[in-house]
C-alpha positions, -999 to 999 in steps of 0.1 A, spaced: -381 -193 -443 -396 -165 -423 -410 -177 -391 -439 -153 -379 -446 -177 -347 -415 -187 -325 -420 -205 -291 -388 -213 -272 -386 -233 -241 -422 -228 -231 -431 -237 -195 -465 -236 -180 -482 -250 -149 -518 -250 -134 -520 -242 -98 -549 -259 -77 -558 -254 -40 -565 -285 -19 -599 -297 -9 -599 -276 22 -597 -238 24 -562 -239 40 -552 -270 17 -516 -268 1 -513 -255 -33 -506 -282 -59 -488 -276 -92 -494 -295 -123 -469 -292 -152 -488 -290 -185 -461 -278 -206 -425 -281 -203 -396 -269 -225 -418 -267 -256 -398 -250 -287 -415 -249 -320 -417 -226 -350 -444 -221 -375 -436 -205 -410 -456 -186 -435 -475 -211 -457 -465 -238 -434 -488 -262 -418 -475 -278 -386 -494 -309 -369 -494 -314 -332 -504 -349 -324 -507 -367 -291 -530 -382 -267 -558 -368 -250 -545 -345 -219 -510 -342 -233 -513 -302 -236 -522 -298 -272 -550 -275 -265 -531 -256 -237 -503 -248 -263 -530 -233 -285 -544 -212 -258 -511 -198 -248 -504 -190 -285 -539 -172 -287 -532 -154 -256 -560 -170 -237 -537 -187 -211 -506 -171 -195 -471 -190 -190 -444 -191 -165 -413 -188 -184 -399 -192 -219 -407 -170 -249 -439 -171 -273 -434 -145 -302 -459 -135 -329 -441 -112 -356 -411 -105 -329 -436 -95 -303 -436 -112 -271 -470 -122 -260 -461 -118 -222 -452 -82 -228 -483 -71 -246 -509 -45 -233 -545 -48 -237 -544 -28 -268 -514 -50 -280 -534 -81 -275 -564 -65 -297 -540 -60 -325 -527 -96 -319 -563 -108 -325 -558 -94 -361 -527 -116 -366 -539 -150 -350 -573 -165 -352 -589 -200 -344 -612 -226 -356 -626 -246 -330 -635 -284 -330 -674 -282 -327 -690 -261 -355 -724 -265 -334 -712 -247 -306 -686 -221 -319 -714 -202 -336 -739 -179 -319 -773 -193 -328 -787 -157 -323 -769 -142 -351 -772 -147 -388 -743 -156 -410 -739 -118 -420 -739 -107 -384 -714 -134 -375 -687 -124 -403 -690 -87 -399 -687 -87 -361 -650 -89 -363 -649 -61 -386 -670 -40 -361 -647 -47 -334 -615 -37 -353 -632 -10 -373 -628 -23 -407 -648 -20 -438 -669 8 -426 -683 17 -460 -715 0 -466 -706 -7 -504 -671 -18 -496 -683 -43 -467 -709 -59 -490 -682 -66 -518 -657 -78 -489 -684 -101 -475 -692 -117 -508 -658 -124 -516 -650 -138 -481 -680 -162 -485 -672 -174 -518 -635 -180 -507 -648 -208 -483 -674 -224 -508 -706 -208 -493 -733 -188 -516 -737 -153 -507 -775 -156 -511 -774 -177 -477 -759 -145 -457 -791 -141 -438 -797 -177 -428 -792 -185 -391 -766 -212 -380 -794 -241 -376 -803 -237 -413 -767 -248 -421 -750 -285 -420 -723 -291 -399 -697 -287 -428 -713 -256 -438 -711 -242 -401 -674 -253 -402 -671 -230 -436 -687 -202 -417 -663 -207 -387 -633 -205 -411 -645 -174 -430 -652 -158 -397 -614 -166 -387 -599 -153 -422 -622 -119 -420 -591 -102 -403 -566 -117 -426 -547 -133 -401 -510 -145 -404 -514 -176 -383 -546 -200 -380 -549 -221 -350 -570 -252 -359 -581 -273 -330 -593 -305 -345 -616 -288 -370 -628 -318 -387 -632 -346 -359 -670 -337 -354 -678 -340 -394 -684 -370 -415 -655 -384 -435 -669 -370 -469 -671 -334 -454 -640 -338 -435 -620 -341 -471 -637 -310 -483 -627 -291 -452 -590 -302 -452 -588 -292 -488 -602 -258 -483 -576 -254 -452 -548 -265 -476 -558 -240 -504 -562 -212 -481 -529 -217 -465 -512 -213 -499 -532 -188 -514 -531 -164 -483 -495 -173 -472 -509 -185 -439 -491 -205 -413 -512 -232 -394 -510 -250 -361 -533 -280 -368 -541 -301 -338 -553 -336 -346 -554 -373 -332 -555 -385 -367 -524 -396 -387 -540 -399 -419 -554 -363 -418 -520 -350 -404 -502 -366 -433 -527 -352 -459 -525 -316 -447 -492 -311 -426 -456 -300 -437 -443 -309 -403 -456 -328 -374 -445 -326 -336 -457 -354 -311 -465 -344 -277 -464 -363 -244 -471 -348 -211 -465 -315 -219 -435 -322 -239 -426 -325 -277 -408 -359 -278 -404 -358 -318 -404 -333 -345 -400 -338 -382 -411 -333 -417 -442 -354 -420 -429 -381 -444 -398 -386 -424 -418 -390 -391 -442 -412 -406 -419 -433 -425 -391 -440 -400 -403 -427 -365 -373 -422 -342 -390 -420 -308 -406 -449 -290 -440 -430 -284 -442 -421 -321 -437 -458 -329 -463 -467 -304 -488 -443 -316 -483 -454 -355 -486 -492 -342 -521 -483 -330 -531 -471 -366 -550 -499 -385 -537 -510 -420 -560 -521 -446 -538 -551 -456 -547 -579 -432 -513 -596 -437 -494 -569 -428 -517 -559 -398 -513 -593 -386 -474 -591 -388 -474 -559 -365 -470 -570 -330 -488 -547 -306 -469 -524 -287 -474 -526 -247 -482 -495 -228 -479 -511 -196 -467 -486 -169 -437 -497 -149 -437 -477 -116 -399 -485 -109 -390 -462 -137 -406 -430 -126 -373 -413 -114 -362 -414 -151 -357 -377 -168 -378 -392 -199 -414 -390 -193 -422 -417 -215 -396 -442 -198 -423 -461 -177 -441 -473 -208 -409 -476 -231 -402 -510 -248 -365 -499 -252 -359 -488 -218 -324 -494 -204 -316 -480 -169 -281 -470 -176 -287 -453 -205 -321 -437 -199 -306 -423 -167 -290 -396 -188 -305 -360 -196 -329 -358 -225 -315 -339 -254 -326 -304 -256 -344 -290 -286 -333 -258 -303 -351 -238 -328 -328 -245 -357 -333 -283 -353 -349 -296 -387 -356 -330 -371 -357 -335 -333 -360 -366 -309 -361 -363 -273 -347 -399 -268 -310 -407 -255 -309 -438 -276 -314 -417 -309 -312 -433 -332 -327 -466 -317 -333 -481 -354 -314 -470 -384 -338 -491 -408 -375 -483 -417 -397 -490 -388 -423 -519 -392 -449 -494 -379 -444 -470 -408 -475 -459 -423 
């Protein structure tokens, strides 16, 4: 498989000065040793609790945030080495769909102006007749009516606005789409429509996708692989069904234990996973050790396994596999 996007051993920190002008500069690690590849037509899910670094990783991939070390390559081009003109070319290869369709569109522009703006910036479809034809094709591709091109954003529903945002992202025919929780602000019935649209677009346009979500059900429907992130690290990465049917990392198991199941008997048999923090484990190399139910001081003091770009399945746990049979928390 060709991998147009390759992230290797990415490390990023934020710096913050103290309360006073002469205060010490504090460093907070937000991404640590992140390795991830996204292939053409492949949808990779990124899940984890709020604040774990998912959106920061997306911003780095979009070139909106710098990084201290590691490598982020799009079609063989290293992002850190790109010039201003190089970043403009990158915009044609990597596009984004934001979470909130209500704030991601300019209320002072019609749908026509919103969709034509990327072409104006990059000098595409200058011929008026050719542009109109491309515009109609783009609008139909996302399930909208070309007759509504001159409407304003407030005249559309939430689902229609998100379709406009998707159409804007597809206008430049990118190779990678970053979708940062694009359905979380929509009704459930509309979510299904948008997810089906994203899946169809990925297959028909050979489009790779990084899909950020909190919802395992959504990730299961859409994603080919899922990476689980915690405190800026990827703790487990595997094909979707393997990860959900037999989670190998304790954190993945804890996340799945929080997913409700429709069978009340099965739900009752699933004992809750405690996430109480044990402060005496803070020196352990594993970031999840203070919460881990399988913690053993001797084993967990060893260095964590390092992920390589060739791994089909990865688990950052020194006790792997801690269970050989199907987990009781599989979904």
